[in-house]
N, C-alpha and C positions, 0 to 999 in steps of 0.2 A: 502494499498500501504505500503512496506517493502521494504529497499532498503540496497544491500550486503554493509556491513562497509570495506570501503578502507581498514581501518587498518588490521581490524580480521577475515574479509571474513564471519562473523557474520550477519546473516536480521539484520535490523536495522529499526526506523519507519522511515518514512521521516520525515523531516524537513516540519515545517509553516515556511514563511519568510513573516514578516512585514517591511513594508517599510515607514517609519512615522518620520519625524522628530522633531517636538512636543513631549519632554519627556514624558509628563502628560497624552498626549492621547497615548502613544506606551504603557506606564505602564497598562492605562487601559484595551486594548485591549489585553494585557498580562493576567492582572487577569481575564478577560473575559473567554477567553479560557483555561486556570488554574484551573477556575467551574467545566469544564469537567473532571478534573482528565486525559486530555489526557497526553499519557505518547511520544509523538511526540516531538522533540526538537524544542524549538521556537527560530529562528532568528533575532532580531531586528536592521534593518538600517535606518540611518536618512540621506543616500545620494542617490541616482540612482544610482550612479557612484560604489559604495559599494556594493551595491544590486547586481550591474549584474559581479562584479571583484566573488561575489561570486555562483550565479548561474553558472558562467563560470569554476569555479571550481569542481563545484558538480556534474554539467552533463559532465566535462571532466574525474569524478571518475564514471561514468556511474548511476548513481543519477540524481531524481527529488524531487523538493518536492510535498508534498500532496497540499499545499494552497499557492497562493501569496495574502497579501491582502495589497494594494495600497494607498496610499495618491497623491491627485492630484499634488498639489503644493509643491514640492520640493525648496532646494537650489541650485541644481544643475540641472539636468535632471528631466522634470515632468516625473510624474507616466504615461501619456500617450506616450511617451517616449521610458519608462522601458517597458509597455506593449506592445509598438510595436515590441519592441526588443525581448521580452518573444515571440510573436505571429511568430516571422520571425523563428525561430530557432526549426526545426524537434521534437528535444525530448524534448523542452517542450510545444509544443502547444496544448496538450491536461491536462495542470495542472489549475486545478481550480483558477480563479480570481478573487476577490471583491476589487471594489477601494471602499474608503471611505473616503469622502472626503467635507469639507466646502462647497465646492458648489453644488447648487443644479440646475445652470443656465442650460436649456434646449441643449444647443449647446456643454455644456462638455459633457450631459449625453448619449449624440446623438453620439459622436465620440468615446467615451470610447466604446459604444456597436459594433460601425463598425469594430471597432479595433479587438474586440473580449471578453470582459467583458464578465464575468458567474452573475454579480450582482454589482448594484451600492448602496451606504449607502453613504446616506448624513449627515454629523456630525453637531451638537452630539448627538441629538436625536437618530440618527441612528445607533451609533455604540453598542445600545443595543439589535438591533436585527439582529449582525454579527450570535449569534447560531443559530437564526431561518434560515439565509440563506446556513449557512455550513451546516444543515438541509435538506433543501429544496435543497443543490446538490448534495445530497446522500454522503456528506462525512462523517458521522456517523460512517461508516462502516471502512472508509480508517482512522480516525483520533481513535487511537485504545486507547480505555480507560483501566486506571489503573484495575488491579484485584482489589476487597474489601477482 
């Protein structure tokens, strides 16, 4: 998936958006995704409100992310609240969303799937399964690899 660059009109790879308030975990996610040599820009937010503001600007420019990775517990809005907002927007309803959370509570997992999550991984071990989930969701064709 590519998007029209609002500044230049050229096709640009769609961004991957990560919502994670722990800097160490965010850096690990970035390293895992960078290992794929993807060309998609990576946007990392530590606040649900900041992520929603970015997604509103992005969709207002006619673009959508290719993937959202959400933490469940955040200092302002929960990952579930962000997920509800994303799934309520018609332009974002088909975006792949992965919840990466420290909570393995059945109730949290069930709620996430009811709202429309595509996959749920439990930290810390689950973080290493992120690339497998991306592949299972059919995203390798969307996360454009750099040419060697």
